[in-house]
C-alpha positions in Angstrom: -7.8 21.7 13.4 -4.4 23.3 13.9 -1.8 22.9 10.8 1.3 21.5 12.4 4.8 22.9 10.8 5.1 20.6 8.1 8.5 21.5 6.2 10.2 18.6 7.6 8.9 15.0 8.4 7.7 14.4 12.1 7.3 10.8 12.9 5.4 9.6 15.5 4.4 6.1 16.5 0.8 5.4 15.2 -1.8 3.9 17.3 -2.4 0.9 15.0 1.1 -0.1 15.5 0.6 -0.3 19.3 1.2 -3.9 20.0 -1.3 -4.1 22.7 -4.0 -2.0 20.7 -7.6 -3.5 21.2 -8.8 -6.2 18.2 -11.7 -4.7 18.1 -10.6 -1.2 17.7 -7.7 -2.4 15.5 -10.5 -3.9 13.0 -12.5 -0.6 12.9 -9.5 1.1 12.2 -8.8 -1.2 9.4 -12.2 -1.0 7.9 -11.9 2.6 7.9 -8.5 2.5 5.8 -10.4 0.1 3.5 -12.9 3.1 3.2 -10.1 5.8 2.5 -8.1 3.0 -0.1 -11.7 2.9 -2.1 -12.3 6.6 -2.1 -8.5 7.1 -3.2 -8.7 4.7 -6.0 -5.9 2.3 -4.7 -7.2 -0.9 -5.7 -8.3 0.4 -8.9 -4.4 1.6 -9.6 -3.1 -2.0 -8.9 -5.9 -3.2 -11.2 -4.6 -1.0 -14.0 -1.2 -2.6 -14.1 -2.2 -6.4 -13.3 -4.5 -5.6 -16.5 -1.5 -4.6 -18.6 0.7 -7.3 -17.4 -2.2 -9.7 -18.7 -2.6 -8.0 -22.0 1.1 -8.4 -22.3 1.4 -12.2 -21.1 -1.7 -13.3 -23.6 0.1 -11.4 -26.9 3.6 -13.3 -25.8 1.4 -16.5 -25.8 1.6 -17.2 -22.0 -1.1 -18.1 -19.7 0.9 -18.6 -16.4 -1.1 -16.8 -13.5 0.3 -13.3 -12.4 1.6 -13.4 -9.0 0.7 -10.2 -6.9 2.6 -9.0 -3.6 1.4 -6.5 -1.4 4.2 -5.4 1.2 2.3 -3.9 4.2 -1.0 -5.4 3.1 -2.7 -4.0 6.4 -6.5 -5.6 6.4 -5.8 -7.2 2.7 -8.7 -4.6 1.2 -6.7 -3.7 -1.8 -5.7 -7.4 -2.7 -9.2 -8.4 -2.0 -10.4 -6.1 -4.1 -8.3 -6.6 -6.9 -8.7 -10.5 -6.7 -12.1 -10.0 -7.3 -11.8 -7.9 -10.5 -9.5 -10.5 -11.9 -12.3 -13.1 -11.2 -14.8 -11.3 -13.1 -12.3 -10.5 -15.9 -10.9 -13.9 -16.3 -7.9 -13.1 -15.4 -5.6 -15.7 -14.0 -3.9 -14.2 -10.9 -2.2 -15.3 -7.4 -2.6 -12.7 -4.8 -0.5 -12.7 -1.9 0.0 -9.7 1.3 2.2 -9.7 4.2 2.2 -7.6 7.1 3.3 -8.0 10.8 0.1 -7.9 12.5 -1.8 -11.0 13.2 -5.0 -9.0 13.5 -4.6 -7.6 10.2 -3.9 -10.7 8.7 -6.5 -12.8 10.3 -9.2 -10.0 9.1 -7.6 -10.0 5.3 -8.4 -13.7 5.3 -11.8 -13.4 6.8 -12.6 -10.8 4.4 -11.4 -13.1 1.3 -13.5 -15.8 2.4 -16.4 -13.6 2.8 -15.9 -12.3 -1.0 -15.1 -16.0 -1.7 -11.6 -15.0 -3.6 -8.2 -17.1 -2.7 -5.6 -14.8 -1.0 -2.3 -16.0 0.9 -1.7 -13.5 3.8 1.5 -14.6 5.6 3.4 -12.4 8.5 6.8 -11.1 7.6 9.1 -8.3 8.9 9.8 -7.0 5.3 12.5 -4.5 6.8 14.5 -7.4 9.0 13.6 -10.6 6.4 13.4 -8.9 2.8 11.1 -10.0 0.6 10.6 -13.3 -1.4 10.9 -12.8 -5.0 9.4 -14.4 -8.0 6.0 -11.9 -8.3 5.3 -10.1 -11.6 3.8 -6.8 -9.3 4.8 -6.1 -5.6 2.9 -3.1 -4.5 2.3 -1.1 -1.0 -0.1 1.5 -0.2 0.3 3.5 3.0 3.6 1.7 4.0 6.6 4.0 3.1 5.8 6.8 5.5 6.0 4.2 8.5 10.0 4.1 7.7 13.0 6.4 8.0 14.5 7.3 4.7 17.1 4.5 4.8 14.7 2.0 5.4 12.3 3.6 2.4 15.0 3.4 0.0 15.7 0.0 1.0 12.4 -1.3 0.6 12.1 0.2 -3.0 15.2 -1.7 -3.6 13.8 -4.7 -2.1 10.5 -4.3 -3.8 12.5 -3.7 -7.4 14.2 -7.0 -6.7 11.2 -9.3 -5.7 8.9 -8.4 -8.6 8.9 -7.4 -11.9 7.3 -4.3 -11.7 7.1 -2.0 -8.7 3.8 0.3 -7.7 4.1 2.6 -4.6 1.1 4.7 -3.5 1.2 6.9 -0.3 0.5 10.0 1.2 2.5 13.6 0.4 3.4 15.5 3.2 1.9 19.4 2.6 -1.2 21.6 4.4 -3.7 20.2 1.9 -3.2 16.4 2.6 -3.1 17.3 6.1 -6.5 18.9 6.0 -8.1 15.8 3.9 -6.6 13.3 6.4 -8.0 15.2 9.5 -11.4 16.0 8.0 -12.1 12.9 5.8 -11.7 10.4 8.4 -13.9 12.1 10.1 -16.6 11.9 7.6 -15.4 8.0 6.2 -15.2 6.5 9.9 -16.0 6.9 13.5 -13.0 5.3 14.3 -11.0 7.3 17.0 -7.7 5.6 16.0 -8.1 6.5 12.2 -8.8 9.9 13.5 -5.2 10.0 15.3 -3.3 8.0 12.8 -4.2 10.0 9.5 -2.7 13.4 10.5 0.1 11.6 12.2 0.6 9.6 8.8 0.6 12.7 6.6 3.2 14.7 9.1 5.5 11.5 8.4 4.7 11.6 4.8 7.7 12.7 2.0 7.6 15.2 -0.6 7.7 14.7 -4.4 11.4 15.4 -4.5 12.1 13.5 -1.8 10.3 10.2 -3.4 12.0 10.8 -7.0 15.3 11.1 -5.0 14.8 8.2 -2.8 14.2 6.0 -6.2 17.1 7.4 -8.0 19.5 6.3 -4.9 17.8 2.8 -4.8 18.4 2.5 -8.5 14.9 2.2 -10.0 15.7 3.7 -13.4 13.2 4.7 -15.5 10.7 5.1 -12.1 7.7 7.3 -13.1 6.8 9.6 -9.7 3.4 11.3 -10.3 1.1 13.3 -7.7 -2.4 11.3 -7.5 -6.0 12.0 -6.0 -6.3 12.4 -3.2 -2.6 14.2 -2.5 -0.7 11.0 -2.9 2.4 9.9 -5.0 2.2 6.9 -7.3 5.4 5.4 -8.2 5.9 3.0 -11.1 8.5 1.2 -12.3 9.0 -1.4 -14.8 12.4 -3.6 -14.7 14.4 -4.6 -17.5 
């Protein structure tokens, strides 16, 4: 492994984003990503926010189901895992996920069916079409590093308009994160697509100061941005 220059962002198209990627290789990469998300506790953080919203709703005497949207949901592993937790805890929760990839959306639907949970997966180009509204929590994971800075700011703004709360989790650019992506993906999966895309993702990622500056530019007043395991940032914002 040779460390690249990580002082600035370097965006390179990831193999999983190629339109003609073999579906079988794509699904293997999605499964690798699901393992990474599990180790990185992505769904656990989303569940924390869902549980807090549920408690607030009960204290307010309301029993309407919470609505969750995962933007750039990939294979849907995060919302499926959260839906399973909600079912076990008796929390009323509607889960939705949007993505551009038909392979990812089909895989997400199959996973939801396999685990016996209801999940609505739909195709959407969020940069061109924006986001539908009316959600209690809008989250995303490992999506913002795909975007230009301007696009990332616009998406922050769009997520805040679409939901009462926003939760964003993504990689941090740095040598530790790069090493973790390089070695970790080789330990967690045999997917050659994931082996290539992981380090590319870190090179395209933002730093903590960059994320904070973008949140401010997007108007996310009061947003909290923290470093989290494993070399990620977690952004939480709550509307008025």
